[in-house]
Each structure stands twice: as structure tokens, then as C-alpha cells.
FIDO-76972 format. One line per field, with one value per residue (C-alpha): x, y, z. Coordinates in nm, 3 decimals, m for minus. Layout:
# residues N
c1 [X,...]
c2 [Y,...]
c3 [Z,...]
This chain:
# residues 287
c1 [0.000,0.134,0.226,0.011,m0.307,m0.504,m0.524,m0.894,m0.842,m0.719,m1.018,m1.218,m1.550,m1.871,m2.053,m2.388,m2.585,m2.426,m2.524,m2.880,m2.897,m2.768,m3.035,m3.309,m3.185,m3.187,m3.542,m3.662,m3.500,m3.659,m4.001,m3.961,m3.868,m4.170,m4.393,m4.257,m4.308,m4.656,m4.751,m4.624,m4.842,m5.139,m5.075,m5.087,m5.389,m5.634,m5.534,m5.619,m5.959,m6.019,m6.205,m6.502,m6.786,m6.966,m7.300,m7.200,m7.423,m7.644,m7.464,m7.135,m6.903,m6.797,m6.582,m6.229,m6.326,m6.511,m6.212,m5.981,m6.210,m6.328,m6.110,m6.268,m6.386,m6.701,m6.927,m7.179,m7.204,m7.274,m7.574,m7.752,m8.083,m8.100,m7.725,m7.709,m7.354,m7.046,m6.677,m6.448,m6.225,m5.857,m5.947,m6.102,m5.768,m5.800,m6.148,m6.036,m6.232,m6.462,m6.841,m7.057,m7.396,m7.498,m7.860,m7.968,m7.863,m7.974,m8.082,m8.081,m8.452,m8.407,m8.568,m8.371,m8.550,m8.261,m7.975,m7.787,m7.487,m7.435,m7.473,m7.219,m6.955,m6.675,m6.505,m6.778,m6.721,m7.096,m7.260,m7.588,m7.408,m7.095,m6.827,m6.858,m6.538,m6.691,m6.950,m7.245,m7.218,m7.482,m7.781,m7.663,m7.857,m8.223,m8.471,m8.639,m8.580,m8.713,m9.023,m9.030,m9.363,m9.325,m9.321,m9.602,m9.816,m9.536,m9.487,m9.156,m9.193,m8.883,m8.533,m8.228,m8.068,m7.950,m7.771,m7.879,m7.681,m7.749,m8.048,m8.276,m8.308,m8.524,m8.228,m8.416,m8.768,m8.825,m8.789,m9.026,m9.347,m9.551,m9.430,m9.535,m9.877,m9.817,m9.888,m9.688,m9.782,m9.560,m9.231,m9.066,m8.725,m8.808,m8.775,m8.394,m8.358,m8.218,m8.294,m8.502,m8.720,m8.953,m9.322,m9.477,m9.826,m9.683,m9.421,m9.322,m8.966,m8.860,m8.766,m8.873,m8.752,m8.884,m8.948,m9.196,m9.410,m9.569,m9.741,m10.063,m10.058,m10.268,m10.017,m9.665,m9.589,m9.351,m9.087,m9.348,m9.529,m9.218,m9.012,m8.955,m9.001,m9.296,m9.293,m8.976,m9.120,m9.453,m9.617,m9.683,m9.933,m9.825,m9.942,m9.715,m9.647,m9.946,m10.187,m10.210,m10.224,m9.926,m9.748,m9.383,m9.195,m9.082,m8.818,m8.886,m8.659,m8.720,m8.539,m8.245,m8.093,m8.156,m8.184,m8.510,m8.663,m8.366,m8.376,m8.750,m8.780,m8.892,m8.735,m8.399,m8.179,m8.354,m8.536,m8.456,m8.114,m7.934,m7.672,m7.418,m7.350,m7.587,m7.737,m8.069,m8.038,m8.219,m8.414,m8.595,m8.391,m8.141,m7.791]
c2 [0.000,0.345,0.575,0.848,0.642,0.665,0.354,0.255,0.105,0.437,0.648,0.801,0.628,0.830,0.721,0.555,0.800,1.100,0.959,0.910,1.270,1.391,1.190,1.327,1.681,1.628,1.490,1.784,2.030,1.855,1.862,2.230,2.311,2.116,2.307,2.642,2.548,2.416,2.735,2.939,2.740,2.790,3.159,3.136,2.907,3.132,3.426,3.218,3.144,3.500,3.583,3.365,3.613,3.630,3.785,4.080,4.248,4.544,4.861,4.690,4.883,4.722,4.418,4.562,4.876,4.668,4.441,4.743,4.922,4.636,4.589,4.248,4.363,4.148,4.418,4.370,4.002,4.082,4.310,4.099,3.981,3.663,3.589,3.593,3.725,3.503,3.590,3.461,3.166,3.113,2.989,3.325,3.481,3.858,3.808,3.632,3.775,3.975,3.943,3.752,3.581,3.234,3.303,2.939,2.884,3.217,3.516,3.880,3.943,4.304,4.221,4.507,4.763,5.009,4.794,4.769,4.615,4.945,5.146,4.923,4.938,5.172,5.221,5.275,4.937,4.904,5.237,5.405,5.671,5.616,5.884,6.091,5.945,5.594,5.578,5.338,5.060,5.083,4.874,4.828,5.129,5.113,5.309,5.408,5.323,4.974,4.955,4.699,4.520,4.535,4.914,4.981,5.142,5.366,5.728,5.628,5.271,5.277,5.199,5.396,5.127,5.274,4.974,4.612,4.326,4.106,3.988,3.685,3.459,3.154,2.929,2.596,2.658,2.285,2.245,2.531,2.402,2.690,2.612,2.251,2.367,2.226,2.356,2.323,2.205,2.194,2.358,2.518,2.358,2.073,2.037,2.023,2.367,2.626,2.944,3.222,3.494,3.773,3.694,4.035,3.902,3.696,3.929,4.267,4.250,3.902,3.657,3.296,2.964,2.887,2.528,2.662,2.822,2.556,2.660,2.556,2.673,2.527,2.686,2.744,3.116,3.137,3.332,3.602,3.620,3.593,3.848,4.138,4.402,4.533,4.495,4.285,3.956,3.830,3.524,3.551,3.330,3.136,2.840,2.536,2.305,2.090,2.383,2.408,2.741,2.768,3.034,3.125,3.374,3.688,3.908,4.282,4.585,4.641,4.318,4.402,4.051,3.983,3.607,3.533,3.377,3.140,3.052,2.984,2.791,2.436,2.280,2.110,2.252,2.586,2.677,3.046,3.180,3.506,3.611,3.812,4.164,4.110,4.430,4.530,4.584,4.858,4.600,4.498,4.191,4.100,4.013]
c3 [0.000,m0.092,0.195,0.038,0.069,0.394,0.603,0.613,0.953,1.092,0.971,1.257,1.317,1.364,1.680,1.612,1.831,1.658,1.318,1.436,1.558,1.222,1.040,1.268,1.210,0.835,0.843,1.054,0.813,0.515,0.681,0.769,0.410,0.283,0.525,0.407,0.043,0.119,0.301,0.007,m0.228,0.002,m0.032,m0.410,m0.450,m0.261,m0.478,m0.782,m0.627,m0.512,m0.831,m0.731,m0.700,m0.369,m0.284,m0.066,0.195,0.098,m0.004,m0.092,m0.321,m0.648,m0.572,m0.601,m0.411,m0.153,m0.084,m0.066,0.182,0.405,0.715,0.792,1.136,1.135,1.279,0.998,1.089,1.453,1.387,1.121,1.275,1.066,1.072,0.693,0.680,0.683,0.674,0.400,0.495,0.407,0.059,m0.028,m0.123,m0.117,0.026,0.342,0.634,0.404,0.457,0.212,0.194,0.076,m0.016,m0.038,0.325,0.469,0.262,0.365,0.422,0.543,0.878,1.030,0.804,0.829,0.690,1.016,0.840,0.656,0.975,1.150,0.874,0.991,0.653,0.394,0.228,0.286,0.222,0.131,m0.070,m0.277,m0.292,m0.607,m0.752,m0.755,m1.035,m1.042,m1.297,m1.568,m1.466,m1.106,m0.981,m0.888,m1.098,m0.771,m0.409,m0.325,m0.106,0.174,0.205,0.583,0.563,0.316,0.587,0.711,0.598,0.432,0.306,0.084,0.206,0.101,m0.115,m0.443,m0.595,m0.619,m0.466,m0.766,m0.962,m0.937,m1.239,m1.309,m1.391,m1.378,m1.512,m1.552,m1.172,m1.085,m0.927,m1.068,m1.420,m1.359,m1.238,m0.889,m0.542,m0.226,0.123,0.430,0.539,0.237,0.287,0.522,0.897,0.888,0.731,0.974,0.781,0.935,0.793,0.900,0.867,0.923,0.990,1.278,1.423,1.287,1.418,1.521,1.243,1.296,1.158,0.810,0.921,1.179,0.909,0.684,0.363,0.190,m0.171,m0.450,m0.687,m0.560,m0.547,m0.251,m0.442,m0.508,m0.175,0.044,m0.149,0.095,m0.177,m0.374,m0.751,m0.756,m0.887,m1.014,m1.166,m1.537,m1.718,m2.028,m2.233,m2.236,m2.530,m2.435,m2.444,m2.064,m1.889,m1.657,m1.454,m1.416,m1.197,m1.377,m1.214,m1.233,m1.219,m0.848,m0.760,m0.532,m0.531,m0.162,m0.218,m0.034,m0.346,m0.375,m0.006,0.008,m0.322,m0.229,m0.540,m0.486,m0.623,m0.632,m0.954,m0.901,m0.805,m0.744,m0.994,m0.798,m0.927,m1.220,m1.359,m1.512,m1.884,m2.073,m2.274,m1.957,m1.877,m1.611,m1.717]
């Protein structure tokens, strides 16, 4: 053996325990790196999903302005009498912590009369009057202030809501009971449904559970009768392909997009739905 070559017998040996510690340290470092990379990806994925449109509470600014103005304080959620408002989760991207409504689960039925969510908002993200430098999108504004059915006997029955939240649309006419010529009897969404709503003839101020208010309708018209606003939706007669006289819901310009029609619809899935941020077109149609 050459004198320049190291003697394998004389090489220092690494203690077994020290080697184990080194392996554990390496594994911990690898796991930490994977966690950092995973967290980074979680930060990217929500941003990609942030463009999913949500139904915002009454008086919300246009989406980009709303997200820039909302400080995610949750005060609007706390004052809502029917608990319609939720806060965006981590998968909401830029909308994390921002208030939104899932109409099918719990619509905004304006039980508060005065839009308490707007009054509670400290930044103007929810507002009755936009700053002059923020124009109203064409078709988003109301032709006239919407009139609450619960306030028709009051000196000022209209509420100060100048822009709609969205617009109702009969998306599944084949599922609509009125279109089928059918009635409805019983709780609108079944006994398991937890949604609440104001029934003015029962209690002017306190909303009650929908499941506690069964219906008896020879022809289903719940989307019309339970809509909180006057002149927002009506049943229109038509003749079907078999020559039968039927009726279908027709959404009118005074629809604010509150979502009560979607929530109360007994069809599953709902025959009528709210299209978030949809506007009223000049040809008399939503879009």
C-alpha cells in the first residue's frame, strides 16, 4: 500500500448516536422546508380562487373597491338579525375575512329595516351613498328606491338602497313548481332547514324559523309572496307546449338581489337563483 493512501483502519469512526442525531436533524429540516413550500403554495392558491364572485351584503361597493375598503372587522355580521352574513375563509384569497352571503342557506330578508350592516360598517365598504369618484355601474342602480312590504303602511316605506346586490333569475324553469302547475304544502325547505325569515303578519320584528311556518298553496308562489319588496317579482301566465295554462316567476326591475326567493324555493336545487353583481339591462332583462 502506498504511503500516500489513507489507512482505512485508521479512519475516525462516527458514533452511532451521533449519526442518528444527524439523520433526525436532516429529516426535521426537510419537513420544515416542505412546510414552508406548502404554506407558500397555500398563499398562491387562494389568490387564484379570489375571483369567485360572492354575494356581498347590501350597499357593498364594487368588488375591487369593496375588498380594498373592508377591514374584515365582522361588525356587519354581529348586527344581522338573521345571521345571513359570513366571513371569508382562508381559501377566499383577497377576500379572506370579508363578509358575504350564501342566499340558499340564509338570505338577507331586510328584517332590520334600516340595513344595520351598513350602519355598523366603519369604513364605507358598505354604504348608502358612494363617494362621487366611484360611479355606479350601468344597470346596477335602482330606478327608484325599493319599497319593503313590511313598511307599506309607514310614511316612508322605501329603504335607502341605491344599488342592487345582484339579480334573481329563473335558472331551472323545468324544476319550478308553478311552471309545472303544482302547489306546495308543508315547510318550504323541510324540517332540517335552519334558515329564518320575518313573517310580518306573525311578528313585525322578530324573524322565525322557516321550518316553523308551513305553507298551503294550490299553486306554488312562494318566491313572489315571500319576497320582501314590492314589484320585484310576479307570476306571469303562459301556455305550455301541451296547451295548458301555466305560470312562471318573472323578475322585475325592483329586484335588489336579496336572495329570499332562492332561499325559500322548495325545489332542490332551487329553480330560481341570485346572480351576484348582475345588472338590469335597458331592454328589460337582467344580465
